[in-house]
C-alpha positions in Angstrom: 114.5 95.8 100.4 115.1 93.7 103.6 111.6 92.4 104.3 108.4 92.5 102.4 104.8 91.7 103.5 103.0 89.4 101.1 99.5 88.2 100.3 98.9 86.5 103.6 98.4 89.9 105.2 95.8 91.2 102.7 92.5 91.7 104.4 93.9 90.2 107.6 96.2 92.9 109.1 96.7 91.1 112.4 99.0 93.8 113.6 101.4 91.6 115.6 104.2 92.8 113.3 103.6 96.4 114.5 104.3 95.4 118.1 107.3 93.4 117.1 109.0 96.1 115.0 111.5 98.2 117.0 112.1 100.5 114.0 108.4 101.6 113.7 108.7 101.1 109.9 105.5 99.1 109.3 102.7 101.2 108.0 99.0 100.2 107.8 97.4 100.6 104.4 93.8 99.9 103.5 94.1 96.2 102.9 97.6 95.2 104.2 100.7 96.4 106.1 103.7 97.8 104.3 107.4 97.9 105.4 109.3 101.1 104.5 112.5 99.7 103.0 114.5 102.9 103.9 113.5 102.7 107.6 113.7 98.9 108.1 116.8 97.8 110.1 116.6 94.2 108.8 116.2 92.8 112.3 113.5 90.2 111.4 111.3 90.8 114.4 108.3 91.4 112.2 108.7 88.1 110.5 108.9 86.3 113.8 105.8 88.1 115.1 103.6 87.6 112.0 101.1 84.8 112.8 100.2 84.2 109.2 103.7 84.0 107.7 103.2 87.0 105.4 106.4 88.7 106.2 109.4 87.3 104.3 113.0 88.3 103.8 113.4 89.6 100.2 115.7 86.7 99.4 113.0 84.2 100.4 110.3 85.6 98.1 109.0 83.0 95.7 108.5 83.9 92.0 104.7 84.1 92.4 105.2 86.9 95.0 107.8 89.0 93.2 105.3 91.8 92.5 105.0 92.4 96.2 108.6 93.7 96.2 107.7 96.4 93.7 104.4 97.1 95.4 106.0 97.5 98.8 108.5 100.1 97.5 105.7 101.9 95.4 103.7 102.4 98.6 106.3 104.9 99.7 107.5 106.3 96.3 104.3 106.7 94.3 101.3 108.9 94.9 98.6 106.7 96.4 94.9 107.2 95.8 93.5 110.1 97.9 96.9 111.6 98.6 98.6 114.6 97.0 102.2 113.4 97.3 104.2 110.3 97.9 104.7 109.2 101.6 108.5 109.1 101.2 110.2 108.7 104.6 107.6 109.9 107.1 109.8 109.0 110.0 107.8 106.3 111.7 104.4 104.7 111.3 103.1 105.5 114.8 103.3 109.3 114.1 101.6 109.0 110.7 98.8 106.6 111.7 96.7 104.5 109.3 96.9 105.3 105.6 93.6 104.6 104.0 95.1 103.6 100.7 96.9 100.8 98.9 99.1 100.4 95.9 97.0 99.6 92.7 98.5 96.1 92.8 97.2 95.4 96.3 93.9 97.2 95.8 93.2 94.9 92.8 94.6 91.7 94.4 92.3 88.8 94.6 93.1 85.9 96.9 
């Protein structure tokens, strides 16, 4: 996974990362944004654009934020609440629009 969005985005969702992403691989969940690891081109534009520093390269994730790596992948591979099937590779966030769900980890996350 090239980049991951961590706790700083939860309940903030500024959206600057969406505008900075040329791959259209950042999806808006209920509480935070999620980067599709299969669509990300590893350009880093999202990390530069994020005003709260929530977007990190996977090799810069601290031990306390390791669960965000699994949660980011699960957003696309697991069946989310209110959905009938996993998101998989939808082919771009703009086309899909806002997803009104989060992974169980993010849904239960307390800042």
